[in-house]
C-alpha positions in Angstrom: -63.8 31.1 -67.1 -67.0 31.7 -65.3 -67.4 33.3 -61.9 -68.5 30.0 -60.4 -65.5 28.2 -61.8 -63.1 30.9 -60.4 -64.8 30.6 -57.0 -64.4 26.8 -57.0 -60.8 27.1 -58.0 -60.2 29.6 -55.2 -61.7 27.1 -52.8 -59.2 24.3 -54.1 -56.3 26.7 -53.5 -57.6 27.5 -50.0 -57.8 23.8 -49.0 -54.3 23.3 -50.3 -52.9 26.4 -48.6 -54.5 25.7 -45.2 -53.2 22.1 -45.2 -56.7 20.5 -45.2 -57.1 16.8 -45.3 -56.9 14.7 -48.4 -60.6 14.2 -48.3 -61.4 17.9 -48.1 -59.0 18.6 -51.0 -60.5 15.8 -53.1 -64.1 17.2 -52.4 -63.0 20.7 -53.5 -61.3 19.3 -56.6 -64.4 17.2 -57.6 -66.6 20.2 -57.3 -64.2 22.1 -59.7 -64.2 19.1 -62.0 -68.1 19.2 -62.2 -68.2 22.9 -62.9 -65.5 22.6 -65.6 -67.6 19.9 -67.3 -70.7 22.0 -67.2 -69.1 24.9 -68.9 -67.2 22.7 -71.4 -63.8 23.4 -70.0 -62.8 19.8 -69.1 -59.3 20.2 -70.8 -58.6 23.2 -68.6 -59.6 21.2 -65.5 -57.2 18.4 -66.5 -54.4 20.9 -66.6 -55.5 22.3 -63.3 -55.8 18.8 -61.8 -52.2 17.9 -62.9 -50.8 21.1 -61.5 -52.7 20.8 -58.2 -51.5 17.1 -57.7 -47.9 18.2 -58.4 -48.2 21.1 -55.9 -49.8 18.8 -53.3 -47.0 16.1 -53.8 -44.3 18.9 -53.5 -45.9 20.2 -50.4 -46.1 16.7 -48.9 -42.5 16.1 -49.8 -41.5 19.4 -48.2 -43.4 18.5 -45.1 -41.7 15.1 -45.0 -38.3 16.7 -45.5 -38.9 19.3 -42.8 -40.1 16.6 -40.4 -37.0 14.5 -41.3 -34.7 17.5 -40.8 -36.3 18.4 -37.5 -35.9 14.7 -36.4 -32.3 14.8 -37.6 -31.6 18.0 -35.6 -33.3 16.5 -32.5 -31.3 13.3 -33.0 -28.0 15.1 -33.4 -28.8 17.0 -30.2 -29.5 13.7 -28.4 -26.4 12.1 -29.8 -24.2 14.9 -28.6 -25.5 14.4 -25.1 -25.2 10.6 -24.9 -21.7 9.5 -23.8 -22.4 6.0 -22.6 -21.4 3.5 -25.3 -24.4 1.2 -24.8 -26.9 4.0 -24.6 -25.4 5.6 -27.7 -25.8 2.4 -29.7 -29.4 2.0 -28.7 -30.1 5.7 -29.6 -28.5 5.4 -33.0 -30.5 2.3 -34.0 -33.8 3.6 -32.7 -33.4 6.9 -34.5 -32.3 5.2 -37.7 -35.6 3.3 -37.8 -37.5 6.4 -37.0 -35.9 8.5 -39.7 -36.7 6.2 -42.6 -39.4 4.0 -41.1 -37.3 0.8 -41.3 -38.6 -2.5 -40.0 -35.3 -3.3 -38.3 -31.9 -1.6 -37.8 -28.5 -2.4 -36.4 -25.0 -1.1 -35.9 -21.8 -3.1 -36.4 -18.3 -2.2 -35.3 -15.0 -3.8 -36.3 -12.9 -6.0 -34.1 -9.4 -4.5 -34.6 -7.7 -8.0 -34.2 -9.9 -10.3 -36.3 -11.1 -7.6 -38.8 -14.6 -9.0 -38.3 -17.6 -6.6 -38.0 -19.9 -7.6 -35.2 -23.3 -6.2 -34.4 -23.3 -4.3 -31.1 -27.0 -3.5 -31.0 -30.1 -4.3 -33.1 -33.8 -3.5 -32.9 -36.9 -4.9 -34.7 -35.4 -8.4 -35.3 -37.3 -11.6 -35.0 -34.4 -13.8 -34.2 -32.0 -13.4 -31.2 -29.1 -14.3 -33.4 -29.0 -10.6 -34.5 -27.1 -9.9 -31.4 -24.2 -11.9 -32.7 -24.3 -11.1 -36.4 -20.9 -11.2 -38.0 -19.5 -10.1 -41.3 -16.1 -9.6 -42.9 -14.6 -6.6 -44.5 -14.2 -8.5 -47.8 -17.8 -9.8 -48.0 -21.4 -8.6 -48.2 -22.5 -5.1 -48.1 -19.8 -4.4 -45.6 -17.2 -5.2 -48.2 -18.9 -2.9 -50.8 -19.2 0.0 -48.4 -15.5 -0.5 -47.3 -14.4 -0.3 -51.0 -16.5 2.8 -51.9 -16.7 4.5 -48.5 -20.2 5.4 -49.5 -23.7 4.1 -48.9 -25.1 0.9 -50.4 -28.8 0.2 -51.1 -30.5 -2.9 -52.6 -34.2 -3.7 -53.0 -33.6 -7.4 -53.3 -30.8 -8.4 -50.9 -30.8 -12.2 -51.3 -30.8 -12.0 -55.1 -28.4 -9.1 -55.6 -25.3 -10.2 -57.4 -23.3 -7.0 -57.0 -21.5 -8.2 -53.9 -20.1 -11.4 -52.4 -22.6 -13.1 -50.1 -21.8 -14.7 -46.7 -23.9 -17.9 -46.2 -24.3 -17.4 -42.5 -25.3 -13.8 -42.9 -27.7 -14.7 -45.8 -29.3 -17.3 -43.5 -30.0 -14.7 -40.9 -31.4 -12.3 -43.6 -33.7 -15.1 -44.8 -34.9 -15.8 -41.2 -35.7 -12.1 -40.8 -37.4 -11.8 -44.2 -35.2 -8.9 -45.2 -35.8 -7.7 -48.8 -34.5 -4.2 -49.0 -31.4 -3.0 -47.2 -29.6 0.3 -46.9 -26.2 0.6 -45.3 -24.0 3.7 -44.4 -20.4 3.8 -43.2 -20.0 5.6 -39.9 -17.0 7.7 -40.6 -14.7 10.0 -38.7 -12.4 11.6 -41.2 -11.1 8.6 -43.2 -11.5 6.1 -40.4 -14.5 3.7 -40.5 -15.8 3.2 -37.0 -18.7 1.0 -38.0 -21.8 0.6 -40.2 -25.4 1.7 -39.9 -28.1 -0.5 -41.4 -31.8 0.0 -42.1 -33.7 -3.0 -43.5 -37.3 -3.6 -44.8 -39.3 -6.8 -45.1 -40.7 -5.6 -48.5 -39.2 -4.1 -51.6 -38.7 -0.4 -50.9 -36.7 2.2 -52.8 -35.3 4.8 -50.4 -35.7 8.4 -51.7 -32.8 10.7 -52.3 -33.9 12.9 -49.4 -34.0 9.9 -47.1 -30.5 8.9 -48.2 -29.3 12.4 -47.5 -30.8 12.3 -44.0 -29.3 8.9 -43.2 -25.9 10.1 -44.6 -26.0 13.2 -42.4 -27.1 11.0 -39.4 -24.3 8.6 -40.0 -21.8 11.5 -39.8 -23.3 12.7 -36.5 -23.3 9.1 -35.3 -19.6 8.8 -36.1 -18.8 12.0 -34.2 -20.9 10.8 -31.3 -19.1 7.5 -31.2 -15.8 9.2 -31.3 -16.8 11.5 -28.5 -18.2 8.5 -26.5 -14.9 6.6 -27.0 -13.0 9.7 -25.9 -15.3 10.0 -22.9 -14.8 6.4 -22.1 -11.0 6.7 -22.3 -11.1 9.9 -20.3 -13.4 8.3 -17.7 -11.1 5.3 -17.4 -8.1 7.7 -17.1 -10.0 9.7 -14.4 -11.0 6.5 -12.6 -7.4 5.3 -12.8 -6.2 8.7 -11.6 -8.7 8.6 -8.8 -7.7 5.1 -7.8 -4.0 6.2 -7.9 -4.9 9.2 -5.8 -6.7 7.1 -3.3 -3.9 4.6 -3.3 -1.4 7.4 -2.8 -3.4 8.9 0.0 -3.6 5.4 1.6 0.1 4.9 1.1 0.9 8.3 2.7 -1.3 7.5 5.6 0.4 4.2 6.1 3.8 5.8 5.8 2.8 8.4 8.3 1.5 5.7 10.6 4.7 3.8 10.1 6.8 6.9 10.9 4.7 7.6 14.0 5.2 4.0 15.2 8.9 4.2 14.5 9.2 7.5 16.3 7.3 5.9 19.2 9.7 3.0 19.4 12.7 5.3 19.1 11.4 7.5 21.8 10.9 4.4 24.0 14.5 3.5 23.6 15.7 7.1 24.0 13.9 7.4 27.3 15.6 4.4 28.7 12.9 1.8 28.4 14.2 -1.8 28.9 14.0 -4.6 26.4 10.8 -6.0 27.9 8.9 -2.7 27.5 10.2 -2.3 23.9 9.2 -5.8 22.8 5.8 -5.6 24.5 5.2 -2.4 22.5 6.2 -4.1 19.3 3.7 -6.9 20.1 1.0 -4.3 20.7 1.6 -2.5 17.4 0.8 -5.7 15.4 -1.8 -7.1 17.8 0.4 -10.2 18.0 2.8 -12.3 20.1 6.6 -12.0 20.1 9.1 -14.6 21.3 12.8 -13.9 21.9 14.9 -17.0 21.2 18.6 -17.6 22.1 21.1 -19.5 19.9 19.8 -22.8 21.3 16.3 -21.9 20.2 15.1 -21.6 23.7 12.5 -19.0 24.6 14.1 -16.3 26.7 11.1 -14.0 26.9 7.5 -13.9 25.5 5.3 -10.8 25.0 1.6 -11.0 23.9 -0.8 -8.3 23.0 -4.2 -8.4 24.6 -5.8 -8.3 21.1 -3.9 -11.3 19.8 -6.3 -14.2 18.8 -4.1 -16.4 16.7 -2.9 -20.0 17.1 0.7 -19.9 15.9 1.9 -18.8 19.4 0.5 -22.0 20.9 2.2 -24.0 18.2 5.5 -22.4 19.1 5.0 -23.1 22.8 4.3 -26.8 22.2 6.2 -27.6 19.0 9.5 -26.3 17.5 8.8 -27.5 14.0 8.2 -23.9 12.8 11.7 -22.8 13.9 13.8 -25.9 13.5 17.0 -25.3 11.7 16.9 -21.5 12.1 19.7 -21.3 14.7 23.3 -20.3 13.7 24.7 -23.1 11.6 21.3 -24.6 11.0 19.9 -25.9 7.7 17.6 -22.9 7.3 19.9 -19.8 7.3 18.2 -16.4 7.5 19.3 -13.0 6.6 20.0 -10.8 9.6 17.6 -8.0 10.3 15.1 -9.2 7.6 11.6 -10.6 8.3 11.2 -14.2 6.9 7.7 -15.6 6.6 7.6 -18.9 8.4 3.9 -19.8 8.3 0.7 -18.2 7.0 -3.0 -18.9 7.6 -6.2 -17.2 6.5 -6.2 -14.7 9.4 -2.6 -15.0 10.8 1.1 -14.8 9.9 4.3 -15.8 11.6 7.7 -14.3 10.8 11.3 -14.6 12.1 13.8 -11.7 12.3 17.4 -12.6 13.4 18.7 -9.6 15.4 22.0 -8.0 14.5 24.5 -10.0 16.6 26.3 -8.5 19.5 29.5 -9.7 21.0 27.8 -12.0 23.6 25.1 -14.0 21.9 22.9 -14.6 18.9 19.1 -13.8 19.3 16.0 -14.1 17.1 12.5 -12.6 17.2 9.6 -14.7 16.1 6.5 -12.6 15.6 2.9 -13.9 15.2 0.3 -11.3 14.2 -3.4 -11.2 13.5 -4.4 -10.7 9.8 -1.8 -9.9 7.2 0.9 -7.2 7.3 1.6 -5.1 4.2 5.1 -4.2 3.0 5.3 -1.0 5.0 4.3 -2.8 8.3 6.8 -5.5 7.6 9.6 -2.9 7.0 8.5 -1.2 10.2 9.0 -4.4 12.1 12.4 -4.8 10.6 13.4 -1.2 11.5 12.1 -1.8 15.1 14.2 -5.0 15.3 17.3 -3.1 14.0 16.7 -0.3 16.5 16.4 -2.9 19.3 19.6 -4.6 18.2 21.5 -1.3 18.1 20.2 -0.5 21.5 21.4 -3.9 22.7 24.8 -3.3 21.2 25.1 0.0 23.0 23.8 -1.7 26.2 26.5 -4.4 25.7 29.1 -1.7 25.3 27.9 0.1 28.4 27.7 -3.2 30.3 31.2 -4.2 29.2 32.5 -0.9 30.5 30.5 -1.4 33.7 31.9 -5.0 34.0 35.4 -3.6 33.8 34.6 -1.0 36.4 32.8 -3.5 38.6 35.7 -6.0 38.3 38.2 -3.3 39.2 36.2 -2.2 42.2 35.6 -5.8 43.5 39.3 -6.7 43.1 40.3 -3.7 45.0 37.8 -4.4 47.8 38.7 -8.1 48.1 42.5 -7.8 47.7 43.5 -4.6 49.4 43.2 -4.3 53.2 42.2 -1.8 54.2 40.6 -0.6 50.9 40.4 3.0 49.7 37.6 4.9 51.5 36.4 6.2 48.1 36.1 2.7 46.8 34.0 1.7 49.9 31.7 4.6 49.2 31.3 3.7 45.6 30.6 0.1 46.6 27.8 1.2 48.9 26.3 3.4 46.2 26.4 0.6 43.6 24.8 -1.8 46.1 22.3 0.8 47.3 23.1 0.1 50.9 23.4 2.8 53.5 26.3 3.7 55.8 26.5 0.9 58.5 24.2 -1.5 56.7 25.7 -5.0 56.3 26.6 -6.7 53.1 27.3 -10.4 52.3 29.5 -12.2 49.8 28.9 -15.6 48.1 31.7 -17.5 46.3 30.0 -19.8 43.8 31.1 -22.7 41.7 29.1 -23.8 38.6 29.1 -27.2 36.9 27.5 -28.1 33.6 27.3 -24.4 32.3 29.6 -23.0 29.6 31.5 -19.8 30.2 29.4 -17.6 27.9 26.1 -19.0 29.2 27.4 -18.6 32.7 28.3 -14.9 32.2 24.9 -14.2 30.6 22.9 -16.0 33.3 24.8 -14.6 36.3 24.9 -11.0 34.9 21.2 -11.0 34.0 20.3 -12.1 37.5 22.7 -9.6 39.0 21.2 -6.7 37.0 17.7 -7.6 38.2 18.6 -7.9 41.9 21.1 -5.1 42.7 24.2 -7.2 43.4 27.7 -7.0 41.9 29.4 -10.1 40.4 32.9 -10.8 39.1 34.9 -13.8 38.1 37.9 -14.4 40.4 40.2 -17.4 39.9 37.6 -19.4 38.0 34.9 -18.9 40.7 32.1 -16.3 40.8 32.1 -13.8 43.6 28.7 -12.1 44.4 28.5 -9.0 46.7 25.2 -7.5 47.9 22.9 -6.7 50.8 21.5 -9.7 52.6 18.0 -9.4 51.0 19.4 -8.7 47.6 21.7 -11.7 47.8 18.8 -13.9 48.9 16.8 -12.8 45.9 19.7 -13.3 43.6 20.4 -16.9 44.8 16.7 -17.8 44.6 16.5 -16.5 41.0 19.6 -18.4 40.1 18.2 -21.6 41.5 15.0 -21.2 39.5 16.9 -20.8 36.3 18.8 -24.1 36.7 18.4 -26.3 33.7 20.9 -29.1 33.4 23.5 -27.4 35.5 24.3 -27.0 39.2 25.6 -24.2 41.4 27.2 -24.5 44.8 29.4 -22.4 47.1 29.7 -20.7 50.4 27.9 -17.6 51.7 29.6 -15.4 54.2 28.2 -13.9 57.3 26.9 -10.3 57.2 29.7 -7.7 57.4 28.9 -4.1 58.3 32.6 -2.9 58.2 33.3 -3.1 54.5 37.0 -2.6 55.2 37.0 -6.3 56.4 35.7 -7.7 53.1 39.2 -8.7 52.0 39.7 -10.9 55.1 36.2 -12.3 54.6 36.9 -13.2 51.0 40.2 -14.9 52.0 38.3 -17.2 54.5 35.6 -17.9 51.9 38.2 -19.0 49.3 40.0 -21.2 51.8 36.8 -22.9 52.9 35.7 -23.4 49.3 39.0 -25.0 48.5 38.7 -27.4 51.4 35.1 -28.4 50.6 35.8 -28.8 46.9 38.6 -31.2 47.7 36.2 -33.4 49.7 33.3 -33.5 47.1 31.9 -31.4 44.2 29.7 -28.7 45.7 26.1 -28.5 44.5 24.4 -26.2 47.0 25.2 -22.9 48.7 26.3 -23.4 52.4 26.6 -20.8 55.2 30.1 -19.9 56.2 29.5 -20.7 59.8 28.6 -24.3 58.9 32.0 -25.0 57.3 34.5 -22.6 58.9 35.6 -25.2 61.5 36.4 -27.8 58.9 38.2 -25.2 56.8 40.5 -24.4 59.7 41.0 -28.1 60.6 41.6 -29.2 57.0 43.4 -26.3 55.6 46.9 -27.7 56.2 46.1 -31.4 55.7 44.8 -33.8 53.1 41.1 -33.1 53.3 40.1 -36.2 51.3 42.0 -38.5 53.7 40.4 -36.8 56.7 37.0 -37.2 55.1 37.6 -40.9 54.7 38.8 -41.1 58.3 35.6 -39.5 59.5 33.5 -41.8 57.4 35.3 -44.8 59.0 34.6 -43.6 62.5 30.8 -43.7 61.7 31.0 -47.0 59.8 29.7 -49.1 62.7 26.7 -46.8 63.2 25.8 -46.8 59.5 26.2 -50.6 59.5 23.4 -50.9 62.1 20.9 -50.6 59.3 19.7 -48.3 56.5 16.9 -47.0 58.8 18.4 -47.2 62.3 21.8 -45.9 61.2 20.7 -42.4 60.2 18.4 -42.1 63.3 21.3 -43.1 65.6 23.7 -40.5 63.9 21.1 -37.7 64.3 20.4 -38.7 67.9 24.1 -38.6 68.9 24.7 -35.3 67.1 21.8 -33.7 68.9 23.0 -35.2 72.2 26.4 -33.5 71.7 24.8 -30.2 70.6 22.7 -30.1 73.8 25.8 -30.6 76.0 25.1 -34.3 76.8 21.6 -33.4 78.0 19.3 -36.3 77.0 16.1 -34.4 77.9 16.8 -31.4 75.7 17.9 -33.7 72.9 14.6 -35.6 73.2 12.6 -32.4 73.1 14.5 -31.2 70.0 13.9 -34.5 68.2 10.3 -34.7 69.4 10.7 -38.2 71.0 10.5 -39.6 74.5 13.6 -39.3 76.7 13.5 -43.1 77.3 13.9 -43.5 73.5 16.9 -41.3 73.7 18.4 -43.3 76.5 17.8 -46.6 74.6 19.5 -45.2 71.5 22.4 -43.8 73.5 23.0 -47.2 75.0 23.0 -48.8 71.5 25.5 -46.1 70.4 27.7 -46.7 73.4 27.9 -50.3 72.4 28.6 -49.5 68.8 31.3 -46.8 69.3 32.8 -47.9 72.6 31.5 -44.9 74.4 32.4 -41.2 74.4 33.8 -40.8 77.9 37.1 -40.1 76.4 37.2 -36.3 75.3 39.3 -37.0 72.2 37.0 -39.8 71.1 34.0 -37.6 71.8 35.6 -34.8 69.6 36.3 -37.2 66.8 32.7 -38.4 66.9 31.4 -34.7 66.9 33.6 -33.7 64.0 32.7 -36.9 62.0 29.0 -36.3 62.7 29.1 -32.6 61.6 31.1 -33.4 58.5 28.7 -36.2 57.7 25.8 -33.8 58.0 27.4 -31.4 55.6 28.3 -34.1 53.1 24.9 -35.6 53.3 23.4 -32.2 52.6 25.8 -31.7 49.7 24.6 -35.0 48.1 20.9 -34.0 48.2 
């Protein structure tokens, strides 16, 4: 071998060792070929040429393998850091194509119910149908891979007879011009999570090194998919735990708010707040309106929050359809102390809560609230209603004890003369009147009002106006200061609805030791008036005392008819003139037979009085006789009382 040939050979090795381009390597090899031909060593060159090409191919394969391994390492790193399922599938498919230079690639996973394998991501496809590719575990390459649990490769997919074809899948392969196809199972242990496919639109035999790289990649992909699934499950568990934690915190807050509201209501009762304050606070807590109904479904009280904006309250005021049948014995029985939803709108609710019954009467709360109440808020309303009912029961118990004490006190004051000084002192304290201040009594008769409703109405008014009441002999006796008694009688008159009240009101008495005598005169006067006609208004004692004394030992009804007969001629003078003549004669008698003063009192001219008196003299026969004059005065006064009673 010549020096020139050795030098040329060295140059070939240098271009090979330095990784020069194929062109540079071919130039160096051609130069060596020329020198070998010149020196007659062509056979040696052929041997060198074969060896050099094998070395170059080996180096190229090593570079490709190294590149593939580097890409595999990089891909494994990326897979380990990708936990989102969608992102992971995109990464697996894109790296599959990059590793083996595939025209298209896709990943399929199995539906655990139908056993179908469905593509979850594909890249490089021409047809959008690749997104919904389906195959069965018993058909196609999927079936072959499932049987062998190893890779499958074909260089002529459509004509390969080694597996069972699916027509639909073959149609898709035909549309995509798939010729060569390689598939790997994505395994985790013995479990097949899915399949990894790489396809070519030309006939291509995948090398052993490429199969090794794809196999390793499929193993990494399986691990990544398992990790992604575990991460998904863990994320869902964490999200559920966080949602549960948030719900628990919210529940705790609502429970705490409910407890605070309950404590507030309990404190309100414990500090002596009355029913009105309590119910108003209940309405404020739900931004609503609360109606308190009695057993006849009549509204006893109403409480409305300033923040209430609903319409159910107006419906309840104008229409009873929402509550019809809810009273005791109705066709819509309700559980006591439970909230029952009556109506519901988009932004409002209406509920009824029958209160725990006391000994006196049945009551029900109807609550209208803005928005919608949750279970805790509804239970809080029920607890508040129970607390109110218990407080009312205790109040009824205390009231019953007070009624007994009041009855004992009144019976002692009105039946014992003189009463015990201590009882007189207690009476003044109960009535809040000072020593020497006068008190008055009223003996009342009610018509059209049942006993229980009468007790409730009278005692409610008495509680509000600082008077004492008791039932004596079927009538109601009321004792109080003059102003308190005025207020009580006015409130009683305002509450009349289908019933009447009448009676006699005594004069003011400062010496309470005389109340027994005063009560006796009231009862006698009331008995006389009741015998004449039913009493429907409260009269002053001084108006009727004369007739009580006159009629107390006689038949009052006969005397009343006698008095009416005395005035018959005057009343027969005409429906207009008769009453004018009676009033004129009464005023004439009251002014001591002085026509001028009577005319001034009536607001008419004295000559008119004289003309009327002349007419009256003719009708009655005159009043010169004192007895006849007394009969006329008594008849006229009794007529004035009876006329007033009939109004």
